[in-house]
C-alpha beads as a LAMMPS data file, in Angstrom:
LAMMPS data file: protein, C-alpha beads

383 atoms
382 bonds

1 atom types
1 bond types

-500.0 500.0 xlo xhi
-500.0 500.0 ylo yhi
-500.0 500.0 zlo zhi

Masses

1 110.0

Atoms # bond

1 1 1 -24.681 379.439 -117.172
2 1 1 -25.601 382.791 -115.669
3 1 1 -23.590 385.928 -116.420
4 1 1 -22.348 385.979 -112.820
5 1 1 -21.188 382.366 -112.995
6 1 1 -19.487 383.000 -116.328
7 1 1 -17.610 385.956 -114.864
8 1 1 -16.541 383.918 -111.839
9 1 1 -15.296 381.003 -113.932
10 1 1 -13.151 383.340 -116.016
11 1 1 -11.444 384.972 -113.047
12 1 1 -7.651 384.626 -113.091
13 1 1 -5.991 386.876 -110.617
14 1 1 -3.405 389.096 -112.293
15 1 1 -1.292 391.893 -110.873
16 1 1 -0.321 393.937 -113.914
17 1 1 -1.476 394.765 -117.442
18 1 1 0.594 394.776 -120.634
19 1 1 -0.960 396.666 -123.526
20 1 1 -0.328 396.826 -127.231
21 1 1 -0.520 400.280 -128.833
22 1 1 -1.603 400.371 -132.493
23 1 1 -5.141 399.093 -132.916
24 1 1 -5.519 398.462 -129.179
25 1 1 -5.171 401.926 -127.647
26 1 1 -4.766 404.015 -130.797
27 1 1 -6.997 404.041 -133.867
28 1 1 -4.167 403.726 -136.380
29 1 1 -6.003 401.682 -139.019
30 1 1 -7.398 404.699 -140.859
31 1 1 -4.027 406.461 -140.873
32 1 1 -2.298 403.352 -142.214
33 1 1 -4.847 403.035 -145.007
34 1 1 -4.569 406.698 -145.988
35 1 1 -0.764 406.616 -146.069
36 1 1 -0.702 403.423 -148.137
37 1 1 -3.162 404.947 -150.610
38 1 1 -0.859 407.918 -151.102
39 1 1 2.341 405.920 -151.456
40 1 1 0.946 403.156 -153.662
41 1 1 -0.582 405.733 -156.008
42 1 1 2.968 406.848 -156.796
43 1 1 3.510 403.383 -158.215
44 1 1 0.238 403.398 -160.105
45 1 1 -1.309 401.003 -157.597
46 1 1 -4.466 401.304 -155.498
47 1 1 -4.760 400.311 -151.859
48 1 1 -8.192 398.817 -151.266
49 1 1 -7.730 397.455 -147.764
50 1 1 -8.142 393.805 -148.678
51 1 1 -4.620 392.987 -147.514
52 1 1 -5.040 394.700 -144.141
53 1 1 -5.103 391.341 -142.338
54 1 1 -1.594 390.640 -143.658
55 1 1 -0.061 393.665 -141.950
56 1 1 -2.000 394.027 -138.674
57 1 1 0.252 393.268 -135.722
58 1 1 3.373 392.791 -137.837
59 1 1 6.660 394.622 -137.414
60 1 1 7.062 397.618 -139.765
61 1 1 9.550 395.653 -141.882
62 1 1 7.277 392.590 -142.129
63 1 1 4.280 394.750 -143.045
64 1 1 6.296 396.592 -145.687
65 1 1 7.566 393.299 -147.122
66 1 1 3.987 392.033 -147.454
67 1 1 2.898 395.162 -149.333
68 1 1 5.930 395.123 -151.653
69 1 1 5.304 391.473 -152.498
70 1 1 1.508 391.659 -152.879
71 1 1 1.628 394.741 -155.090
72 1 1 4.775 393.638 -156.943
73 1 1 6.440 396.996 -156.348
74 1 1 9.701 397.781 -158.154
75 1 1 11.581 398.555 -154.928
76 1 1 13.123 396.702 -152.019
77 1 1 11.441 396.417 -148.644
78 1 1 14.099 398.690 -147.130
79 1 1 13.417 401.340 -149.784
80 1 1 9.675 401.104 -149.162
81 1 1 10.187 401.539 -145.412
82 1 1 12.346 404.617 -146.028
83 1 1 9.606 406.091 -148.239
84 1 1 6.680 405.375 -145.957
85 1 1 8.219 406.219 -142.566
86 1 1 8.178 410.037 -143.077
87 1 1 4.568 409.850 -144.258
88 1 1 3.586 408.041 -141.075
89 1 1 5.546 410.445 -138.872
90 1 1 3.588 413.366 -140.313
91 1 1 0.332 411.700 -139.242
92 1 1 1.075 410.678 -135.639
93 1 1 -0.465 413.923 -134.359
94 1 1 -3.799 412.985 -135.989
95 1 1 -4.221 409.558 -134.381
96 1 1 -7.127 409.384 -131.946
97 1 1 -7.399 407.188 -128.890
98 1 1 -9.810 404.304 -129.333
99 1 1 -13.034 404.445 -127.291
100 1 1 -12.319 403.272 -123.766
101 1 1 -8.536 403.726 -123.977
102 1 1 -8.250 406.870 -121.850
103 1 1 -10.819 405.469 -119.424
104 1 1 -8.809 402.243 -118.997
105 1 1 -5.413 403.888 -118.532
106 1 1 -6.756 406.431 -116.044
107 1 1 -8.584 403.741 -114.063
108 1 1 -5.588 401.401 -113.807
109 1 1 -3.250 404.250 -112.921
110 1 1 -5.612 405.565 -110.217
111 1 1 -5.758 402.085 -108.687
112 1 1 -2.002 401.591 -108.752
113 1 1 -2.042 398.708 -111.238
114 1 1 1.388 398.488 -112.937
115 1 1 1.222 398.841 -116.723
116 1 1 3.612 398.168 -119.584
117 1 1 3.324 399.178 -123.219
118 1 1 4.695 396.587 -125.658
119 1 1 4.519 397.257 -129.398
120 1 1 6.187 395.936 -132.527
121 1 1 6.763 399.555 -133.557
122 1 1 10.228 401.058 -132.951
123 1 1 10.639 402.732 -129.551
124 1 1 11.090 406.159 -131.150
125 1 1 7.802 405.757 -133.029
126 1 1 5.979 404.691 -129.859
127 1 1 7.259 407.723 -127.959
128 1 1 6.173 410.033 -130.794
129 1 1 2.640 408.594 -130.962
130 1 1 1.899 408.686 -127.234
131 1 1 3.356 412.192 -126.846
132 1 1 0.107 413.545 -128.316
133 1 1 -1.986 411.936 -125.552
134 1 1 -1.874 413.604 -122.160
135 1 1 -0.732 411.420 -119.309
136 1 1 -0.068 408.322 -121.367
137 1 1 3.695 408.158 -121.045
138 1 1 3.615 408.603 -117.275
139 1 1 0.986 405.846 -116.981
140 1 1 3.426 403.150 -118.070
141 1 1 6.148 401.802 -115.804
142 1 1 7.704 400.082 -118.821
143 1 1 7.682 400.833 -122.566
144 1 1 9.202 398.331 -125.008
145 1 1 9.533 398.709 -128.774
146 1 1 10.116 396.070 -131.414
147 1 1 13.686 397.287 -131.884
148 1 1 14.522 396.563 -128.234
149 1 1 14.084 392.791 -128.354
150 1 1 15.627 390.096 -130.507
151 1 1 12.354 389.029 -132.098
152 1 1 9.033 390.861 -132.261
153 1 1 5.549 389.406 -131.919
154 1 1 4.418 386.626 -132.401
155 1 1 7.563 385.732 -130.423
156 1 1 6.961 386.034 -126.651
157 1 1 10.257 387.926 -126.158
158 1 1 8.648 391.344 -125.803
159 1 1 6.080 390.290 -123.229
160 1 1 8.610 388.275 -121.220
161 1 1 10.914 391.286 -121.158
162 1 1 8.027 393.492 -120.019
163 1 1 7.233 391.092 -117.164
164 1 1 10.896 391.023 -116.195
165 1 1 11.122 394.826 -116.058
166 1 1 7.896 394.971 -114.049
167 1 1 9.323 392.339 -111.660
168 1 1 6.281 390.175 -112.290
169 1 1 5.816 386.504 -113.055
170 1 1 4.364 385.959 -116.570
171 1 1 1.348 384.200 -115.049
172 1 1 0.538 387.402 -113.143
173 1 1 0.284 389.463 -116.338
174 1 1 -2.815 390.302 -118.387
175 1 1 -2.109 391.131 -122.035
176 1 1 -4.588 393.223 -124.031
177 1 1 -4.066 392.870 -127.787
178 1 1 -5.869 393.522 -131.062
179 1 1 -3.825 391.325 -133.432
180 1 1 -3.319 387.606 -133.924
181 1 1 0.498 387.894 -133.668
182 1 1 0.022 389.725 -130.361
183 1 1 -2.356 387.092 -128.994
184 1 1 0.031 384.339 -130.065
185 1 1 2.914 386.126 -128.329
186 1 1 0.938 386.607 -125.117
187 1 1 -0.057 382.949 -124.882
188 1 1 3.475 381.814 -125.760
189 1 1 4.622 383.903 -122.790
190 1 1 2.091 381.959 -120.655
191 1 1 0.100 385.081 -119.823
192 1 1 -3.637 385.727 -119.712
193 1 1 -4.776 387.388 -122.944
194 1 1 -7.811 389.497 -123.782
195 1 1 -8.237 390.044 -127.525
196 1 1 -9.928 393.155 -128.908
197 1 1 -9.878 392.398 -132.665
198 1 1 -9.241 395.518 -134.732
199 1 1 -10.486 393.895 -137.937
200 1 1 -14.267 393.559 -138.169
201 1 1 -15.893 390.138 -138.319
202 1 1 -12.627 388.338 -137.414
203 1 1 -13.405 387.397 -133.807
204 1 1 -13.715 383.709 -134.694
205 1 1 -9.968 383.612 -135.479
206 1 1 -8.969 384.520 -131.915
207 1 1 -9.608 381.160 -130.293
208 1 1 -6.231 381.172 -128.528
209 1 1 -7.207 384.208 -126.427
210 1 1 -8.655 383.702 -122.960
211 1 1 -11.394 386.193 -123.759
212 1 1 -12.476 388.073 -126.895
213 1 1 -14.286 391.387 -126.499
214 1 1 -15.644 393.804 -129.055
215 1 1 -14.015 396.958 -127.693
216 1 1 -12.331 398.333 -124.578
217 1 1 -15.776 399.550 -123.486
218 1 1 -16.654 395.888 -122.863
219 1 1 -13.637 395.091 -120.684
220 1 1 -14.665 393.766 -117.263
221 1 1 -11.539 394.001 -115.144
222 1 1 -13.077 392.131 -112.210
223 1 1 -12.879 388.952 -114.304
224 1 1 -9.121 389.167 -113.847
225 1 1 -9.098 390.105 -110.182
226 1 1 -8.479 393.785 -110.936
227 1 1 -10.463 396.750 -109.534
228 1 1 -13.736 397.015 -111.486
229 1 1 -14.864 400.111 -113.335
230 1 1 -17.366 402.081 -111.278
231 1 1 -18.833 404.286 -114.013
232 1 1 -21.696 402.078 -115.227
233 1 1 -25.101 403.552 -114.360
234 1 1 -28.213 401.349 -114.452
235 1 1 -26.777 399.094 -117.149
236 1 1 -25.414 401.973 -119.224
237 1 1 -22.002 403.531 -119.734
238 1 1 -22.025 407.342 -120.061
239 1 1 -20.078 408.643 -123.064
240 1 1 -18.961 412.020 -124.283
241 1 1 -21.835 412.870 -126.652
242 1 1 -21.395 412.464 -130.359
243 1 1 -23.625 413.554 -133.182
244 1 1 -24.918 412.167 -136.440
245 1 1 -27.788 413.103 -138.721
246 1 1 -29.358 412.996 -142.148
247 1 1 -32.557 412.118 -143.987
248 1 1 -34.346 408.926 -142.962
249 1 1 -33.869 406.267 -145.649
250 1 1 -35.529 402.959 -146.406
251 1 1 -33.590 400.193 -144.656
252 1 1 -33.598 396.460 -145.206
253 1 1 -37.349 396.086 -144.787
254 1 1 -36.818 393.852 -141.785
255 1 1 -37.407 396.319 -138.930
256 1 1 -41.187 396.417 -139.099
257 1 1 -41.799 393.289 -141.151
258 1 1 -39.443 390.793 -139.493
259 1 1 -38.774 392.242 -136.054
260 1 1 -41.880 394.317 -135.454
261 1 1 -39.505 397.122 -134.484
262 1 1 -39.547 400.043 -136.980
263 1 1 -36.073 401.541 -137.308
264 1 1 -35.369 404.972 -138.769
265 1 1 -32.287 404.146 -140.796
266 1 1 -29.632 406.694 -141.710
267 1 1 -27.296 406.563 -144.675
268 1 1 -23.671 405.868 -143.749
269 1 1 -22.499 407.990 -146.671
270 1 1 -20.150 410.663 -145.410
271 1 1 -19.846 409.027 -142.003
272 1 1 -17.157 406.415 -142.705
273 1 1 -14.637 408.118 -140.411
274 1 1 -17.165 408.470 -137.610
275 1 1 -18.228 404.833 -137.924
276 1 1 -14.585 403.759 -137.848
277 1 1 -14.105 405.704 -134.604
278 1 1 -16.930 404.005 -132.734
279 1 1 -17.083 400.262 -132.104
280 1 1 -20.104 398.278 -133.156
281 1 1 -22.663 397.895 -130.425
282 1 1 -25.889 399.220 -128.943
283 1 1 -26.028 402.900 -127.997
284 1 1 -28.772 405.266 -126.907
285 1 1 -29.630 408.936 -126.713
286 1 1 -32.023 411.475 -128.167
287 1 1 -33.472 411.797 -131.664
288 1 1 -34.805 414.984 -133.206
289 1 1 -37.166 414.935 -136.193
290 1 1 -37.375 418.274 -137.960
291 1 1 -41.182 418.509 -137.879
292 1 1 -42.164 416.160 -135.029
293 1 1 -40.043 416.902 -131.974
294 1 1 -37.477 415.089 -129.822
295 1 1 -37.744 411.435 -128.795
296 1 1 -35.830 408.842 -126.827
297 1 1 -33.951 406.372 -128.993
298 1 1 -31.775 403.275 -128.871
299 1 1 -29.635 402.286 -131.840
300 1 1 -27.318 399.636 -133.172
301 1 1 -24.139 400.327 -135.070
302 1 1 -22.430 397.454 -136.796
303 1 1 -22.932 394.403 -138.951
304 1 1 -25.908 392.885 -137.106
305 1 1 -24.495 389.323 -136.922
306 1 1 -27.924 387.655 -137.015
307 1 1 -28.583 389.156 -140.453
308 1 1 -24.868 389.221 -141.430
309 1 1 -24.768 392.740 -142.851
310 1 1 -22.051 393.256 -145.442
311 1 1 -21.502 396.868 -144.380
312 1 1 -21.533 398.676 -141.052
313 1 1 -24.965 400.224 -140.596
314 1 1 -26.708 402.774 -138.356
315 1 1 -30.150 401.576 -137.226
316 1 1 -31.912 403.845 -134.674
317 1 1 -35.183 402.831 -133.039
318 1 1 -37.174 405.835 -131.847
319 1 1 -38.997 404.825 -128.673
320 1 1 -42.320 406.298 -129.724
321 1 1 -45.297 404.970 -131.665
322 1 1 -45.694 406.855 -134.955
323 1 1 -48.836 406.595 -137.052
324 1 1 -46.997 407.009 -140.356
325 1 1 -43.598 406.628 -142.015
326 1 1 -41.308 409.629 -142.212
327 1 1 -38.863 408.691 -144.961
328 1 1 -36.916 411.699 -146.175
329 1 1 -37.370 413.714 -142.989
330 1 1 -34.245 415.106 -141.345
331 1 1 -33.215 413.039 -138.313
332 1 1 -30.653 414.291 -135.817
333 1 1 -29.151 412.024 -133.160
334 1 1 -27.225 412.831 -129.987
335 1 1 -25.620 409.639 -128.684
336 1 1 -24.971 409.858 -124.949
337 1 1 -24.349 406.312 -123.729
338 1 1 -23.485 402.704 -124.450
339 1 1 -25.398 399.566 -123.468
340 1 1 -23.638 396.507 -124.856
341 1 1 -21.555 395.024 -127.627
342 1 1 -23.002 393.601 -130.804
343 1 1 -23.948 389.931 -130.482
344 1 1 -25.381 387.067 -132.461
345 1 1 -28.489 385.217 -131.334
346 1 1 -29.646 381.611 -131.672
347 1 1 -33.124 382.631 -132.791
348 1 1 -35.142 385.565 -134.098
349 1 1 -37.187 385.490 -130.890
350 1 1 -34.118 385.914 -128.685
351 1 1 -32.912 388.806 -130.879
352 1 1 -36.289 390.562 -130.596
353 1 1 -36.358 390.035 -126.815
354 1 1 -32.884 391.552 -126.474
355 1 1 -33.796 394.588 -128.595
356 1 1 -36.811 395.234 -126.377
357 1 1 -34.605 394.852 -123.301
358 1 1 -32.197 397.421 -124.783
359 1 1 -35.151 399.745 -125.354
360 1 1 -36.294 399.397 -121.754
361 1 1 -32.792 400.133 -120.455
362 1 1 -32.541 403.238 -122.652
363 1 1 -36.070 404.409 -121.769
364 1 1 -35.281 404.261 -118.060
365 1 1 -31.754 405.689 -118.279
366 1 1 -32.800 408.716 -120.312
367 1 1 -34.910 409.861 -117.368
368 1 1 -31.732 410.340 -115.318
369 1 1 -30.438 413.948 -115.124
370 1 1 -27.121 412.609 -116.400
371 1 1 -28.752 411.943 -119.780
372 1 1 -32.024 413.908 -119.794
373 1 1 -30.275 417.278 -120.118
374 1 1 -29.182 416.381 -123.656
375 1 1 -32.829 416.454 -124.756
376 1 1 -32.364 420.212 -125.060
377 1 1 -29.244 420.025 -127.238
378 1 1 -29.626 422.628 -130.042
379 1 1 -28.359 420.079 -132.576
380 1 1 -31.614 418.132 -132.262
381 1 1 -33.659 421.084 -133.441
382 1 1 -31.416 422.369 -136.215
383 1 1 -32.056 421.426 -139.828

Bonds

1 1 1 2
2 1 2 3
3 1 3 4
4 1 4 5
5 1 5 6
6 1 6 7
7 1 7 8
8 1 8 9
9 1 9 10
10 1 10 11
11 1 11 12
12 1 12 13
13 1 13 14
14 1 14 15
15 1 15 16
16 1 16 17
17 1 17 18
18 1 18 19
19 1 19 20
20 1 20 21
21 1 21 22
22 1 22 23
23 1 23 24
24 1 24 25
25 1 25 26
26 1 26 27
27 1 27 28
28 1 28 29
29 1 29 30
30 1 30 31
31 1 31 32
32 1 32 33
33 1 33 34
34 1 34 35
35 1 35 36
36 1 36 37
37 1 37 38
38 1 38 39
39 1 39 40
40 1 40 41
41 1 41 42
42 1 42 43
43 1 43 44
44 1 44 45
45 1 45 46
46 1 46 47
47 1 47 48
48 1 48 49
49 1 49 50
50 1 50 51
51 1 51 52
52 1 52 53
53 1 53 54
54 1 54 55
55 1 55 56
56 1 56 57
57 1 57 58
58 1 58 59
59 1 59 60
60 1 60 61
61 1 61 62
62 1 62 63
63 1 63 64
64 1 64 65
65 1 65 66
66 1 66 67
67 1 67 68
68 1 68 69
69 1 69 70
70 1 70 71
71 1 71 72
72 1 72 73
73 1 73 74
74 1 74 75
75 1 75 76
76 1 76 77
77 1 77 78
78 1 78 79
79 1 79 80
80 1 80 81
81 1 81 82
82 1 82 83
83 1 83 84
84 1 84 85
85 1 85 86
86 1 86 87
87 1 87 88
88 1 88 89
89 1 89 90
90 1 90 91
91 1 91 92
92 1 92 93
93 1 93 94
94 1 94 95
95 1 95 96
96 1 96 97
97 1 97 98
98 1 98 99
99 1 99 100
100 1 100 101
101 1 101 102
102 1 102 103
103 1 103 104
104 1 104 105
105 1 105 106
106 1 106 107
107 1 107 108
108 1 108 109
109 1 109 110
110 1 110 111
111 1 111 112
112 1 112 113
113 1 113 114
114 1 114 115
115 1 115 116
116 1 116 117
117 1 117 118
118 1 118 119
119 1 119 120
120 1 120 121
121 1 121 122
122 1 122 123
123 1 123 124
124 1 124 125
125 1 125 126
126 1 126 127
127 1 127 128
128 1 128 129
129 1 129 130
130 1 130 131
131 1 131 132
132 1 132 133
133 1 133 134
134 1 134 135
135 1 135 136
136 1 136 137
137 1 137 138
138 1 138 139
139 1 139 140
140 1 140 141
141 1 141 142
142 1 142 143
143 1 143 144
144 1 144 145
145 1 145 146
146 1 146 147
147 1 147 148
148 1 148 149
149 1 149 150
150 1 150 151
151 1 151 152
152 1 152 153
153 1 153 154
154 1 154 155
155 1 155 156
156 1 156 157
157 1 157 158
158 1 158 159
159 1 159 160
160 1 160 161
161 1 161 162
162 1 162 163
163 1 163 164
164 1 164 165
165 1 165 166
166 1 166 167
167 1 167 168
168 1 168 169
169 1 169 170
170 1 170 171
171 1 171 172
172 1 172 173
173 1 173 174
174 1 174 175
175 1 175 176
176 1 176 177
177 1 177 178
178 1 178 179
179 1 179 180
180 1 180 181
181 1 181 182
182 1 182 183
183 1 183 184
184 1 184 185
185 1 185 186
186 1 186 187
187 1 187 188
188 1 188 189
189 1 189 190
190 1 190 191
191 1 191 192
192 1 192 193
193 1 193 194
194 1 194 195
195 1 195 196
196 1 196 197
197 1 197 198
198 1 198 199
199 1 199 200
200 1 200 201
201 1 201 202
202 1 202 203
203 1 203 204
204 1 204 205
205 1 205 206
206 1 206 207
207 1 207 208
208 1 208 209
209 1 209 210
210 1 210 211
211 1 211 212
212 1 212 213
213 1 213 214
214 1 214 215
215 1 215 216
216 1 216 217
217 1 217 218
218 1 218 219
219 1 219 220
220 1 220 221
221 1 221 222
222 1 222 223
223 1 223 224
224 1 224 225
225 1 225 226
226 1 226 227
227 1 227 228
228 1 228 229
229 1 229 230
230 1 230 231
231 1 231 232
232 1 232 233
233 1 233 234
234 1 234 235
235 1 235 236
236 1 236 237
237 1 237 238
238 1 238 239
239 1 239 240
240 1 240 241
241 1 241 242
242 1 242 243
243 1 243 244
244 1 244 245
245 1 245 246
246 1 246 247
247 1 247 248
248 1 248 249
249 1 249 250
250 1 250 251
251 1 251 252
252 1 252 253
253 1 253 254
254 1 254 255
255 1 255 256
256 1 256 257
257 1 257 258
258 1 258 259
259 1 259 260
260 1 260 261
261 1 261 262
262 1 262 263
263 1 263 264
264 1 264 265
265 1 265 266
266 1 266 267
267 1 267 268
268 1 268 269
269 1 269 270
270 1 270 271
271 1 271 272
272 1 272 273
273 1 273 274
274 1 274 275
275 1 275 276
276 1 276 277
277 1 277 278
278 1 278 279
279 1 279 280
280 1 280 281
281 1 281 282
282 1 282 283
283 1 283 284
284 1 284 285
285 1 285 286
286 1 286 287
287 1 287 288
288 1 288 289
289 1 289 290
290 1 290 291
291 1 291 292
292 1 292 293
293 1 293 294
294 1 294 295
295 1 295 296
296 1 296 297
297 1 297 298
298 1 298 299
299 1 299 300
300 1 300 301
301 1 301 302
302 1 302 303
303 1 303 304
304 1 304 305
305 1 305 306
306 1 306 307
307 1 307 308
308 1 308 309
309 1 309 310
310 1 310 311
311 1 311 312
312 1 312 313
313 1 313 314
314 1 314 315
315 1 315 316
316 1 316 317
317 1 317 318
318 1 318 319
319 1 319 320
320 1 320 321
321 1 321 322
322 1 322 323
323 1 323 324
324 1 324 325
325 1 325 326
326 1 326 327
327 1 327 328
328 1 328 329
329 1 329 330
330 1 330 331
331 1 331 332
332 1 332 333
333 1 333 334
334 1 334 335
335 1 335 336
336 1 336 337
337 1 337 338
338 1 338 339
339 1 339 340
340 1 340 341
341 1 341 342
342 1 342 343
343 1 343 344
344 1 344 345
345 1 345 346
346 1 346 347
347 1 347 348
348 1 348 349
349 1 349 350
350 1 350 351
351 1 351 352
352 1 352 353
353 1 353 354
354 1 354 355
355 1 355 356
356 1 356 357
357 1 357 358
358 1 358 359
359 1 359 360
360 1 360 361
361 1 361 362
362 1 362 363
363 1 363 364
364 1 364 365
365 1 365 366
366 1 366 367
367 1 367 368
368 1 368 369
369 1 369 370
370 1 370 371
371 1 371 372
372 1 372 373
373 1 373 374
374 1 374 375
375 1 375 376
376 1 376 377
377 1 377 378
378 1 378 379
379 1 379 380
380 1 380 381
381 1 381 382
382 1 382 383
């Protein structure tokens, strides 16, 4: 099936969009982890993130109950909620929008597509979080918190109430959700559902969703009969530039030996927050080597499903033929655009072909003035 046919077969015409907040529009996972570390340390316990899947998408009370039970804390769930709520409130100002969130809200608003925000969080908490993001509150015709309906997600109550307030039939609504309870709620409401899993390597659990995408950058609104994004340029999505650098390290030994594509790997040490901010996928931009100059590059960030990495990695491919290795040299990267989401492949040959295709797209795009100007970024030449 061609990509065009696949897109056509998925099309379900919707008239409005209902969005979740935490983990869908806002990158709250890091904040949640940091707050739980602080609070659990008071009980002599250590939050290690392994129970994250038990709290994602749950109501605050349900999430607190899971933590109290799993860590056998000497307090009631109500007491734990009262202790953790002020800690969360102090952090709302630090929560960043997830990549693609501002782009999506602005696009839908500009095209007059009605939007609702439906979250298991209390209404007061929702209002506080979005107050730090310009234009968000005015983008939504309807905002519903978990304390405004009888039962939160995975019950469909919240989404049905949102449709009612929007004066829309449930079948005309597209739900965008990051959690399993949210997906379950959307389908129970008989709505179309796009899942954007917030937990890595969990996409296979979202079979109930009508579509599963890696991040909001991969959302193709035309599949749902909505106005398409018009900001893709020659197979690339321009991004606000971001920066990363460090000494080139030895990777997995598969770049040159297995793929025939030598990658200049960077250590992820010290970049955990940055990696958490950016979804896995294939990006491109410019690479500066301290003693060799500036080169075009394409890079993958993620778990590389074909090789099933255990940790999120950064694997740049400098689009230049070097006569020797340069391990230990300082490498600076300016990432200026996005090509595609991370994907698995049926064979090594198909993976190699796709990597070369990514390289060709990057090579061509970086000639455009839109991207070529970043070749002169001072960061590439600093050491």
